N, CA, C and O atoms as a DFTB+ gen file, in Angstrom:
684 C
 N C O
     1  1     -63.836     249.848     -78.359
     2  2     -62.882     249.226     -77.371
     3  2     -61.836     248.391     -77.980
     4  3     -62.128     247.673     -78.937
     5  1     -60.653     248.426     -77.510
     6  2     -59.491     247.716     -78.050
     7  2     -59.766     246.189     -77.879
     8  3     -60.558     245.764     -77.037
     9  1     -59.138     245.481     -78.638
    10  2     -59.444     244.062     -78.800
    11  2     -58.471     243.427     -77.735
    12  3     -57.291     243.771     -77.668
    13  1     -59.039     242.467     -76.894
    14  2     -58.255     241.743     -76.002
    15  2     -57.149     240.756     -76.709
    16  3     -57.505     239.728     -77.285
    17  1     -56.046     241.081     -76.634
    18  2     -54.969     240.198     -77.370
    19  2     -53.976     239.808     -76.327
    20  3     -52.949     240.460     -76.140
    21  1     -54.290     238.739     -75.646
    22  2     -53.547     238.297     -74.669
    23  2     -52.546     237.418     -75.236
    24  3     -52.875     236.581     -76.076
    25  1     -51.315     237.547     -74.832
    26  2     -50.066     236.794     -75.157
    27  2     -50.114     235.285     -74.505
    28  3     -50.791     235.038     -73.507
    29  1     -49.369     234.371     -75.143
    30  2     -49.474     233.121     -74.387
    31  2     -48.832     233.332     -73.022
    32  3     -47.755     233.923     -72.942
    33  1     -49.378     232.930     -72.091
    34  2     -48.844     233.064     -70.727
    35  2     -47.439     232.156     -70.613
    36  3     -47.295     231.099     -71.228
    37  1     -46.487     232.702     -69.781
    38  2     -45.246     232.033     -69.608
    39  2     -45.389     231.475     -68.177
    40  3     -44.383     230.976     -67.672
    41  1     -46.324     231.503     -67.603
    42  2     -46.771     230.855     -66.155
    43  2     -48.096     230.313     -66.232
    44  3     -49.050     230.740     -66.882
    45  1     -48.016     229.202     -65.396
    46  2     -49.468     228.401     -65.336
    47  2     -50.133     228.890     -64.099
    48  3     -49.512     229.386     -63.159
    49  1     -51.304     228.743     -64.137
    50  2     -52.138     229.277     -62.993
    51  2     -52.670     228.209     -62.308
    52  3     -52.311     227.117     -62.749
    53  1     -53.562     228.184     -61.180
    54  2     -54.048     227.372     -60.285
    55  2     -54.526     226.056     -60.775
    56  3     -54.382     225.037     -60.100
    57  1     -55.151     226.066     -62.062
    58  2     -55.843     224.930     -62.579
    59  2     -54.715     223.848     -63.064
    60  3     -54.556     223.578     -64.254
    61  1     -54.010     223.305     -62.090
    62  2     -52.843     222.547     -62.671
    63  2     -51.483     222.855     -62.929
    64  3     -50.617     222.077     -63.330
    65  1     -51.349     224.328     -62.605
    66  2     -50.212     225.066     -63.060
    67  2     -49.652     225.794     -61.806
    68  3     -50.398     225.845     -60.827
    69  1     -48.540     226.308     -61.735
    70  2     -47.881     226.871     -60.732
    71  2     -48.227     228.474     -60.695
    72  3     -48.420     228.956     -61.812
    73  1     -48.324     229.282     -59.699
    74  2     -48.466     230.333     -59.496
    75  2     -47.305     231.251     -59.798
    76  3     -46.210     230.718     -59.976
    77  1     -47.419     232.727     -59.888
    78  2     -46.372     233.413     -60.088
    79  2     -45.218     233.275     -58.848
    80  3     -45.643     233.079     -57.709
    81  1     -43.959     233.366     -59.046
    82  2     -42.955     233.060     -58.135
    83  2     -41.951     234.219     -57.938
    84  3     -41.361     234.738     -58.886
    85  1     -41.803     234.570     -56.736
    86  2     -40.787     235.623     -56.325
    87  2     -39.423     235.407     -56.983
    88  3     -38.886     234.304     -56.894
    89  1     -38.842     236.417     -57.640
    90  2     -37.577     236.338     -58.381
    91  2     -37.669     235.698     -59.699
    92  3     -36.651     235.453     -60.346
    93  1     -38.958     235.391     -60.165
    94  2     -39.087     234.671     -61.566
    95  2     -39.850     235.867     -62.550
    96  3     -40.533     236.802     -62.133
    97  1     -39.564     235.587     -63.791
    98  2     -40.279     236.671     -64.566
    99  2     -41.912     236.572     -64.327
   100  3     -42.575     235.556     -64.121
   101  1     -42.339     237.905     -64.414
   102  2     -43.725     237.965     -64.320
   103  2     -44.455     237.403     -65.575
   104  3     -43.821     237.372     -66.630
   105  1     -45.809     236.933     -65.538
   106  2     -46.500     236.589     -66.797
   107  2     -46.624     237.638     -67.749
   108  3     -46.744     238.797     -67.351
   109  1     -46.609     237.351     -69.021
   110  2     -46.713     238.419     -69.958
   111  2     -48.124     238.451     -70.428
   112  3     -48.770     237.419     -70.610
   113  1     -48.589     239.633     -70.621
   114  2     -50.165     239.819     -71.191
   115  2     -50.157     241.261     -71.611
   116  3     -49.318     242.154     -71.493
   117  1     -51.429     241.202     -72.170
   118  2     -51.958     242.666     -72.582
   119  2     -53.365     242.674     -72.518
   120  3     -54.082     241.734     -72.860
   121  1     -53.788     243.889     -72.016
   122  2     -55.354     244.260     -71.793
   123  2     -55.601     245.472     -72.162
   124  3     -54.672     246.269     -72.295
   125  1     -56.783     245.795     -72.372
   126  2     -57.293     247.242     -72.723
   127  2     -56.932     248.077     -71.645
   128  3     -56.898     247.593     -70.513
   129  1     -56.629     249.384     -71.855
   130  2     -56.228     250.352     -70.972
   131  2     -57.262     251.599     -70.932
   132  3     -57.991     251.775     -71.908
   133  1     -57.326     252.376     -69.929
   134  2     -57.955     253.705     -69.892
   135  2     -57.321     254.823     -70.876
   136  3     -57.837     255.891     -71.208
   137  1     -56.072     254.298     -71.252
   138  2     -55.418     255.355     -72.181
   139  2     -56.160     255.277     -73.572
   140  3     -56.098     256.232     -74.347
   141  1     -56.881     254.098     -73.888
   142  2     -57.539     254.061     -75.089
   143  2     -56.573     252.960     -75.960
   144  3     -56.897     252.615     -77.096
   145  1     -55.403     252.476     -75.318
   146  2     -54.628     251.590     -76.049
   147  2     -54.682     250.475     -75.497
   148  3     -55.232     250.502     -74.396
   149  1     -54.245     249.297     -75.908
   150  2     -53.999     247.956     -75.351
   151  2     -52.681     248.215     -74.468
   152  3     -51.700     248.633     -75.083
   153  1     -52.575     248.024     -73.200
   154  2     -51.361     247.873     -72.494
   155  2     -50.862     246.623     -72.664
   156  3     -51.567     245.618     -72.572
   157  1     -49.405     246.602     -72.966
   158  2     -48.599     245.331     -73.161
   159  2     -47.395     245.273     -71.985
   160  3     -46.612     246.196     -71.760
   161  1     -47.426     244.043     -71.320
   162  2     -46.368     244.133     -70.367
   163  2     -45.090     244.109     -70.969
   164  3     -44.147     244.569     -70.325
   165  1     -44.888     243.602     -72.208
   166  2     -43.616     243.513     -72.859
   167  2     -43.113     244.997     -73.152
   168  3     -41.902     245.201     -73.234
   169  1     -43.927     245.922     -73.292
   170  2     -43.453     247.252     -73.406
   171  2     -42.863     248.018     -72.063
   172  3     -42.196     249.053     -72.091
   173  1     -43.204     247.377     -71.034
   174  2     -42.869     247.857     -69.724
   175  2     -41.398     247.355     -69.554
   176  3     -40.823     247.804     -68.562
   177  1     -40.739     246.556     -70.299
   178  2     -39.368     246.096     -70.109
   179  2     -38.456     247.341     -69.743
   180  3     -38.607     248.439     -70.279
   181  1     -37.561     247.088     -68.844
   182  2     -36.808     248.470     -68.362
   183  2     -37.296     249.277     -67.468
   184  3     -36.586     250.172     -67.009
   185  1     -38.525     249.113     -67.085
   186  2     -39.202     249.909     -66.110
   187  2     -39.751     249.002     -65.015
   188  3     -40.196     247.875     -65.235
   189  1     -39.677     249.642     -63.698
   190  2     -40.275     248.770     -62.543
   191  2     -41.913     249.267     -62.628
   192  3     -42.355     250.321     -63.084
   193  1     -42.564     248.244     -62.088
   194  2     -44.087     248.452     -62.152
   195  2     -44.635     247.882     -60.640
   196  3     -44.182     246.892     -60.064
   197  1     -45.544     248.618     -60.232
   198  2     -46.673     248.121     -59.248
   199  2     -47.741     247.788     -60.013
   200  3     -48.232     248.621     -60.774
   201  1     -48.249     246.488     -59.903
   202  2     -49.613     246.126     -60.409
   203  2     -50.292     245.653     -59.349
   204  3     -49.865     244.740     -58.643
   205  1     -51.409     246.254     -59.171
   206  2     -52.313     246.109     -58.019
   207  2     -53.659     245.535     -58.774
   208  3     -54.129     246.050     -59.788
   209  1     -54.180     244.416     -58.125
   210  2     -55.539     243.804     -58.626
   211  2     -56.324     244.118     -57.387
   212  3     -55.981     243.894     -56.226
   213  1     -57.611     244.761     -57.887
   214  2     -58.638     245.030     -56.773
   215  2     -59.976     244.429     -57.382
   216  3     -60.202     244.135     -58.556
   217  1     -60.734     244.331     -56.365
   218  2     -62.229     243.486     -56.816
   219  2     -63.020     244.448     -57.606
   220  3     -63.464     244.002     -58.664
   221  1     -63.304     245.747     -57.298
   222  2     -64.250     246.458     -58.063
   223  2     -64.236     247.964     -57.924
   224  3     -64.020     248.494     -56.834
   225  1     -64.454     248.616     -58.966
   226  2     -64.311     250.241     -59.047
   227  2     -65.713     250.530     -58.049
   228  3     -66.749     249.865     -58.008
   229  1     -65.368     251.696     -57.315
   230  2     -66.358     252.459     -56.706
   231  2     -66.825     251.710     -55.516
   232  3     -67.965     251.924     -55.103
   233  1     -66.010     250.802     -54.892
   234  2     -66.376     250.214     -53.577
   235  2     -65.500     250.857     -52.666
   236  3     -64.436     251.378     -52.999
   237  1     -65.963     250.815     -51.490
   238  2     -65.242     251.567     -50.388
   239  2     -63.746     251.251     -50.154
   240  3     -62.937     252.156     -49.945
   241  1     -63.372     249.851     -50.197
   242  2     -61.999     249.480     -50.011
   243  2     -61.101     249.839     -51.209
   244  3     -59.989     250.351     -51.082
   245  1     -61.721     249.502     -52.471
   246  2     -60.949     249.716     -53.682
   247  2     -60.718     251.171     -53.856
   248  3     -59.673     251.649     -54.296
   249  1     -61.721     251.816     -53.498
   250  2     -61.636     253.480     -53.678
   251  2     -60.644     254.184     -52.686
   252  3     -60.052     255.214     -53.009
   253  1     -60.493     253.596     -51.494
   254  2     -59.520     253.921     -50.532
   255  2     -58.048     253.365     -51.109
   256  3     -57.028     254.053     -51.137
   257  1     -58.138     252.144     -51.509
   258  2     -56.743     251.753     -51.872
   259  2     -56.153     252.663     -53.107
   260  3     -55.028     253.161     -53.085
   261  1     -56.997     252.787     -54.079
   262  2     -56.929     253.572     -55.518
   263  2     -56.382     255.025     -55.093
   264  3     -55.391     255.521     -55.628
   265  1     -57.043     255.591     -54.189
   266  2     -56.880     257.065     -53.810
   267  2     -55.480     257.077     -53.052
   268  3     -54.790     258.097     -53.044
   269  1     -55.099     255.939     -52.436
   270  2     -53.632     255.943     -51.621
   271  2     -52.674     255.890     -52.767
   272  3     -51.743     256.692     -52.835
   273  1     -52.878     254.954     -53.681
   274  2     -51.883     254.931     -54.804
   275  2     -51.761     256.498     -55.425
   276  3     -50.688     257.093     -55.520
   277  1     -52.826     256.946     -55.755
   278  2     -52.917     258.254     -56.330
   279  2     -52.113     259.240     -55.515
   280  3     -51.249     259.981     -55.984
   281  1     -52.476     259.177     -54.275
   282  2     -51.764     260.338     -53.518
   283  2     -50.431     260.130     -53.163
   284  3     -49.801     261.004     -52.568
   285  1     -49.874     258.906     -53.513
   286  2     -48.422     258.416     -53.397
   287  2     -47.869     258.340     -54.829
   288  3     -46.723     257.911     -54.961
   289  1     -48.512     258.683     -55.831
   290  2     -48.002     258.466     -57.124
   291  2     -46.741     259.336     -57.522
   292  3     -45.923     258.963     -58.363
   293  1     -46.678     260.347     -56.940
   294  2     -45.348     261.204     -57.327
   295  2     -44.171     260.553     -56.698
   296  3     -43.037     260.573     -57.178
   297  1     -44.541     259.937     -55.518
   298  2     -43.291     259.359     -54.740
   299  2     -42.930     258.053     -55.509
   300  3     -41.737     257.753     -55.557
   301  1     -43.814     257.279     -56.092
   302  2     -43.673     256.105     -56.990
   303  2     -42.764     256.712     -58.301
   304  3     -41.671     256.259     -58.640
   305  1     -43.264     257.508     -58.761
   306  2     -42.521     258.135     -60.230
   307  2     -41.146     258.460     -59.766
   308  3     -40.205     258.011     -60.419
   309  1     -40.923     259.186     -58.718
   310  2     -39.476     259.807     -58.373
   311  2     -38.717     258.526     -58.108
   312  3     -37.513     258.589     -58.357
   313  1     -39.208     257.313     -57.627
   314  2     -38.561     256.216     -57.466
   315  2     -38.265     255.265     -58.743
   316  3     -37.550     254.263     -58.746
   317  1     -38.977     255.809     -59.809
   318  2     -39.001     255.230     -61.097
   319  2     -39.828     254.184     -61.356
   320  3     -39.570     253.363     -62.236
   321  1     -40.988     254.127     -60.537
   322  2     -41.853     253.054     -60.608
   323  2     -43.404     253.594     -61.174
   324  3     -44.034     254.565     -60.754
   325  1     -43.749     252.745     -62.137
   326  2     -45.021     253.149     -62.772
   327  2     -46.113     252.246     -61.984
   328  3     -45.833     251.084     -61.690
   329  1     -47.402     252.834     -61.642
   330  2     -48.397     252.155     -61.227
   331  2     -49.396     251.875     -62.068
   332  3     -49.750     252.746     -62.863
   333  1     -50.157     250.366     -62.042
   334  2     -51.119     250.077     -62.905
   335  2     -52.058     249.250     -61.908
   336  3     -51.711     248.429     -61.059
   337  1     -53.386     249.704     -62.255
   338  2     -54.524     249.033     -61.469
   339  2     -55.108     248.080     -62.378
   340  3     -55.177     248.340     -63.580
   341  1     -55.623     246.769     -61.798
   342  2     -56.502     245.919     -62.817
   343  2     -57.493     245.349     -61.915
   344  3     -57.275     244.901     -60.789
   345  1     -58.648     245.417     -62.555
   346  2     -59.729     244.623     -62.078
   347  2     -60.591     244.150     -63.188
   348  3     -60.286     244.514     -64.323
   349  1     -61.705     243.333     -63.005
   350  2     -62.562     242.817     -64.058
   351  2     -63.740     243.693     -64.566
   352  3     -64.638     243.252     -65.284
   353  1     -63.649     245.043     -64.104
   354  2     -64.684     245.980     -64.478
   355  2     -64.320     246.288     -65.965
   356  3     -63.226     246.170     -66.517
   357  1     -65.572     246.732     -66.500
   358  2     -65.480     247.220     -67.901
   359  2     -64.544     248.458     -68.209
   360  3     -64.166     249.174     -67.283
   361  1     -64.191     248.693     -69.459
   362  2     -63.375     249.766     -69.528
   363  2     -64.159     250.987     -69.158
   364  3     -63.682     251.883     -68.463
   365  1     -65.356     250.997     -69.632
   366  2     -66.218     252.186     -69.287
   367  2     -66.235     252.456     -67.836
   368  3     -65.946     253.540     -67.330
   369  1     -66.603     251.366     -67.191
   370  2     -66.493     251.689     -65.550
   371  2     -65.093     252.292     -65.006
   372  3     -65.024     253.127     -64.103
   373  1     -64.022     251.757     -65.676
   374  2     -62.721     252.192     -65.133
   375  2     -62.537     253.639     -65.726
   376  3     -61.844     254.393     -65.042
   377  1     -63.014     254.095     -66.802
   378  2     -62.907     255.421     -67.345
   379  2     -63.591     256.376     -66.374
   380  3     -63.050     257.450     -66.111
   381  1     -64.751     256.033     -65.833
   382  2     -65.565     256.779     -64.771
   383  2     -64.827     256.834     -63.602
   384  3     -64.693     257.917     -63.031
   385  1     -64.302     255.771     -63.140
   386  2     -63.523     255.604     -61.873
   387  2     -62.379     256.417     -61.947
   388  3     -62.077     257.147     -61.003
   389  1     -61.628     256.354     -63.112
   390  2     -60.275     257.267     -63.193
   391  2     -60.550     258.793     -63.175
   392  3     -59.892     259.644     -62.578
   393  1     -61.661     258.974     -63.954
   394  2     -62.032     260.594     -63.967
   395  2     -62.591     260.994     -62.454
   396  3     -62.053     261.853     -61.755
   397  1     -63.565     260.356     -62.132
   398  2     -63.884     260.662     -60.714
   399  2     -62.859     261.021     -59.558
   400  3     -62.931     261.962     -58.767
   401  1     -61.813     259.964     -59.663
   402  2     -60.672     260.072     -58.546
   403  2     -59.389     260.698     -59.255
   404  3     -58.329     260.720     -58.629
   405  1     -59.468     261.237     -60.620
   406  2     -58.470     261.902     -60.956
   407  2     -57.142     261.387     -61.046
   408  3     -56.131     262.030     -60.763
   409  1     -57.178     260.047     -61.503
   410  2     -56.080     259.236     -61.348
   411  2     -55.006     259.598     -62.356
   412  3     -55.357     260.036     -63.451
   413  1     -53.726     259.446     -62.064
   414  2     -52.721     259.775     -62.823
   415  2     -51.977     258.656     -63.668
   416  3     -51.098     258.802     -64.517
   417  1     -52.614     257.426     -63.167
   418  2     -52.184     256.166     -63.837
   419  2     -53.226     255.443     -64.596
   420  3     -54.383     255.860     -64.539
   421  1     -52.972     254.544     -65.205
   422  2     -53.824     253.701     -66.099
   423  2     -54.577     252.613     -65.260
   424  3     -54.013     252.127     -64.279
   425  1     -55.731     252.252     -65.590
   426  2     -56.476     251.083     -65.264
   427  2     -56.785     250.141     -66.272
   428  3     -57.383     250.437     -67.307
   429  1     -56.361     248.949     -65.964
   430  2     -56.538     247.846     -67.057
   431  2     -57.922     246.873     -66.738
   432  3     -58.294     246.468     -65.637
   433  1     -58.449     246.679     -67.853
   434  2     -59.873     245.838     -67.689
   435  2     -59.498     244.406     -68.191
   436  3     -59.086     244.126     -69.316
   437  1     -59.676     243.706     -67.335
   438  2     -59.615     242.117     -67.269
   439  2     -60.846     241.332     -67.245
   440  3     -60.861     240.340     -66.515
   441  1     -62.016     241.664     -68.023
   442  2     -63.216     241.190     -67.938
   443  2     -63.351     239.655     -68.029
   444  3     -64.340     239.134     -67.514
   445  1     -62.550     238.996     -68.567
   446  2     -62.331     237.568     -68.846
   447  2     -61.697     236.997     -67.769
   448  3     -61.736     235.768     -67.719
   449  1     -61.036     237.677     -66.762
   450  2     -60.307     237.190     -65.617
   451  2     -58.994     236.361     -66.004
   452  3     -58.442     235.586     -65.222
   453  1     -58.554     236.625     -67.340
   454  2     -57.258     235.665     -67.801
   455  2     -55.912     236.236     -67.231
   456  3     -54.961     235.484     -67.015
   457  1     -55.863     237.433     -67.019
   458  2     -54.751     238.017     -66.401
   459  2     -54.757     237.564     -64.632
   460  3     -53.808     237.013     -64.072
   461  1     -55.855     237.891     -64.073
   462  2     -56.124     237.504     -62.884
   463  2     -55.971     236.092     -62.586
   464  3     -55.820     235.726     -61.420
   465  1     -55.997     235.324     -63.493
   466  2     -55.701     233.800     -63.235
   467  2     -54.088     233.627     -63.587
   468  3     -53.414     232.797     -62.977
   469  1     -53.568     234.404     -64.532
   470  2     -52.272     234.144     -64.508
   471  2     -51.382     234.613     -63.171
   472  3     -50.271     234.134     -62.939
   473  1     -51.979     235.544     -62.388
   474  2     -51.209     235.969     -61.227
   475  2     -51.948     235.320     -60.122
   476  3     -51.780     235.771     -58.989
   477  1     -52.711     234.359     -60.300
   478  2     -53.490     233.576     -59.249
   479  2     -54.211     234.589     -58.283
   480  3     -54.094     234.455     -57.065
   481  1     -54.852     235.459     -58.759
   482  2     -55.519     236.320     -57.673
   483  2     -57.201     236.205     -57.915
   484  3     -58.007     236.902     -57.300
   485  1     -57.579     235.152     -58.968
   486  2     -59.003     235.026     -58.923
   487  2     -59.276     233.691     -58.008
   488  3     -58.864     232.570     -58.305
   489  1     -59.924     233.962     -57.027
   490  2     -60.087     233.229     -55.984
   491  2     -61.671     232.826     -55.653
   492  3     -62.609     233.541     -56.005
   493  1     -61.806     231.753     -55.030
   494  2     -63.142     231.786     -54.362
   495  2     -63.216     232.523     -52.996
   496  3     -62.338     232.518     -52.134
   497  1     -64.351     233.124     -52.951
   498  2     -64.428     233.973     -51.908
   499  2     -65.726     233.692     -51.175
   500  3     -66.508     232.870     -51.653
   501  1     -66.025     234.375     -49.950
   502  2     -67.203     234.016     -49.160
   503  2     -67.707     235.475     -48.696
   504  3     -66.856     236.305     -48.372
   505  1     -68.946     235.770     -48.663
   506  2     -69.526     236.891     -48.584
   507  2     -70.880     236.482     -47.884
   508  3     -71.701     235.878     -48.575
   509  1     -71.201     236.785     -46.463
   510  2     -72.297     236.540     -45.944
   511  2     -72.824     234.813     -46.184
   512  3     -73.991     234.448     -46.324
   513  1     -71.851     234.119     -46.179
   514  2     -72.101     232.722     -46.295
   515  2     -72.197     232.217     -47.692
   516  3     -72.231     231.024     -47.993
   517  1     -72.243     233.362     -48.637
   518  2     -72.441     232.771     -49.837
   519  2     -71.073     232.732     -50.746
   520  3     -70.343     233.722     -50.791
   521  1     -70.816     231.712     -51.356
   522  2     -69.377     231.608     -52.106
   523  2     -69.280     231.898     -53.420
   524  3     -70.203     231.459     -54.106
   525  1     -68.463     232.490     -53.956
   526  2     -68.479     233.047     -55.487
   527  2     -66.804     233.272     -55.678
   528  3     -65.954     233.181     -54.793
   529  1     -66.612     233.576     -57.027
   530  2     -65.345     233.581     -57.528
   531  2     -65.209     235.233     -57.649
   532  3     -66.133     235.968     -57.999
   533  1     -64.047     235.611     -57.337
   534  2     -63.723     237.043     -57.243
   535  2     -62.283     237.413     -57.218
   536  3     -61.450     236.530     -57.011
   537  1     -61.925     238.635     -57.410
   538  2     -60.573     238.898     -57.395
   539  2     -60.176     239.201     -55.701
   540  3     -60.900     239.797     -54.903
   541  1     -58.903     238.643     -55.441
   542  2     -58.315     238.743     -54.038
   543  2     -57.569     239.947     -54.151
   544  3     -56.669     239.990     -54.989
   545  1     -57.811     240.942     -53.426
   546  2     -56.784     242.289     -53.410
   547  2     -55.462     241.711     -53.163
   548  3     -55.241     241.033     -52.159
   549  1     -54.461     241.995     -54.172
   550  2     -53.287     241.560     -54.242
   551  2     -52.245     242.501     -54.994
   552  3     -52.653     242.965     -56.058
   553  1     -51.189     242.786     -54.667
   554  2     -50.242     243.659     -55.356
   555  2     -49.028     243.036     -55.691
   556  3     -48.611     242.169     -54.922
   557  1     -48.329     243.345     -56.790
   558  2     -46.948     242.746     -57.239
   559  2     -45.988     244.008     -57.558
   560  3     -46.364     245.062     -58.071
   561  1     -44.921     243.748     -57.229
   562  2     -43.833     244.754     -57.405
   563  2     -42.861     244.030     -58.279
   564  3     -42.214     243.060     -57.882
   565  1     -42.769     244.593     -59.625
   566  2     -41.919     244.045     -60.614
   567  2     -40.732     244.854     -61.066
   568  3     -40.830     246.065     -61.264
   569  1     -39.679     244.226     -61.219
   570  2     -38.438     245.141     -61.285
   571  2     -38.289     245.439     -62.839
   572  3     -39.138     245.071     -63.650
   573  1     -37.141     246.134     -63.187
   574  2     -36.967     246.534     -64.566
   575  2     -36.639     245.423     -65.552
   576  3     -36.698     245.507     -66.779
   577  1     -36.264     244.306     -64.780
   578  2     -35.941     243.256     -65.758
   579  2     -37.200     242.398     -65.980
   580  3     -37.163     241.456     -66.772
   581  1     -38.313     242.711     -65.292
   582  2     -39.600     241.892     -65.418
   583  2     -39.610     240.711     -64.614
   584  3     -40.155     239.673     -64.988
   585  1     -38.931     240.859     -63.353
   586  2     -39.121     239.753     -62.374
   587  2     -39.934     240.416     -61.207
   588  3     -39.780     241.585     -60.852
   589  1     -40.826     239.520     -60.649
   590  2     -41.708     239.783     -59.337
   591  2     -40.569     239.828     -58.140
   592  3     -39.809     238.894     -57.885
   593  1     -40.600     240.976     -57.523
   594  2     -39.714     241.100     -56.372
   595  2     -40.499     240.852     -55.110
   596  3     -40.135     240.034     -54.265
   597  1     -41.621     241.607     -55.009
   598  2     -42.363     241.553     -53.809
   599  2     -43.973     240.961     -54.241
   600  3     -44.303     241.008     -55.426
   601  1     -44.602     240.599     -53.557
   602  2     -45.987     240.372     -53.687
   603  2     -46.763     240.515     -52.353
   604  3     -46.257     240.131     -51.299
   605  1     -47.990     241.066     -52.408
   606  2     -48.917     241.052     -51.334
   607  2     -50.216     240.455     -51.656
   608  3     -50.858     240.829     -52.638
   609  1     -50.629     239.522     -50.846
   610  2     -51.869     238.834     -51.118
   611  2     -52.788     239.091     -49.953
   612  3     -52.413     239.475     -48.845
   613  1     -54.250     238.797     -50.377
   614  2     -55.074     239.134     -49.239
   615  2     -54.758     240.516     -48.418
   616  3     -54.743     240.577     -47.188
   617  1     -54.526     241.530     -49.232
   618  2     -54.344     242.929     -48.892
   619  2     -55.428     243.490     -47.880
   620  3     -56.647     243.457     -48.048
   621  1     -54.796     243.969     -46.883
   622  2     -55.539     245.062     -45.939
   623  2     -55.271     246.421     -46.587
   624  3     -54.178     246.765     -47.037
   625  1     -56.348     247.130     -46.586
   626  2     -55.975     248.505     -47.373
   627  2     -54.980     249.396     -46.529
   628  3     -53.868     249.769     -46.903
   629  1     -55.611     249.676     -45.276
   630  2     -54.810     250.732     -44.655
   631  2     -53.310     250.241     -44.307
   632  3     -53.018     249.182     -43.752
   633  1     -52.448     251.218     -44.745
   634  2     -51.080     251.203     -44.679
   635  2     -50.431     250.458     -45.776
   636  3     -49.201     250.490     -45.821
   637  1     -51.159     249.715     -46.770
   638  2     -50.627     248.912     -47.671
   639  2     -49.721     249.589     -48.636
   640  3     -48.623     249.110     -48.918
   641  1     -50.195     250.766     -49.175
   642  2     -49.604     251.508     -50.228
   643  2     -48.102     252.037     -49.724
   644  3     -47.158     252.138     -50.509
   645  1     -48.029     252.311     -48.523
   646  2     -47.091     253.017     -47.740
   647  2     -46.000     251.710     -47.771
   648  3     -44.905     251.962     -48.274
   649  1     -46.180     250.617     -47.371
   650  2     -45.532     249.336     -47.576
   651  2     -45.068     249.055     -48.971
   652  3     -43.899     248.763     -49.222
   653  1     -45.935     249.142     -49.802
   654  2     -45.545     248.913     -50.997
   655  2     -44.362     249.920     -51.601
   656  3     -43.393     249.487     -52.224
   657  1     -44.584     251.290     -51.328
   658  2     -43.710     252.203     -51.592
   659  2     -42.335     252.026     -50.772
   660  3     -41.279     252.403     -51.279
   661  1     -42.374     251.463     -49.540
   662  2     -41.145     251.303     -48.952
   663  2     -40.196     250.315     -49.653
   664  3     -38.977     250.463     -49.739
   665  1     -40.916     249.282     -50.146
   666  2     -40.125     248.202     -50.987
   667  2     -39.677     248.640     -52.393
   668  3     -38.621     248.264     -52.902
   669  1     -40.570     249.469     -52.984
   670  2     -40.487     250.064     -54.245
   671  2     -39.235     250.901     -54.324
   672  3     -38.553     250.841     -55.347
   673  1     -38.873     251.701     -53.290
   674  2     -37.918     252.663     -53.336
   675  2     -36.541     251.867     -53.143
   676  3     -35.467     252.325     -53.533
   677  1     -36.681     250.592     -52.484
   678  2     -35.402     249.763     -52.542
   679  2     -34.826     248.945     -53.634
   680  3     -33.827     248.230     -53.556
   681  1     -35.746     249.186     -54.875
   682  2     -35.547     248.460     -56.262
   683  2     -34.184     249.043     -56.594
   684  3     -33.618     248.734     -57.643
């Protein structure tokens, strides 16, 4: 497994810091990827990106969202946009999820939640009255200069990918 080589963040998180801001530079980071390499945001300069954060591989909502990104991937590519999925699942889990869904894009593993914290998507959640920390389903559209142009938080899956594609085409 590639080593986790996080760069020093250029934005601070909720613990006394500010969250990512529209029209400002996206946080710089690197994470292990299903490609077998470490994916580095600095290597994406000059490319537009959709970064979508999802709670967990192989759950109904995450599977629906991920297959929607897969099914619209050709349209994103035609618009010059790369799609990257991020969750706290292990690289092994991601590889199985990617193979099962035949995904044409990479998934990144953030097991320590460091990038999730950079993007302020690691939040307190409640399920059946129990509170816990987890990833809030969120998507960021980052332009070719590395600035966050759109963000979607507390995402509802149905229709979401289409909304992201509509904005991505405008970049």
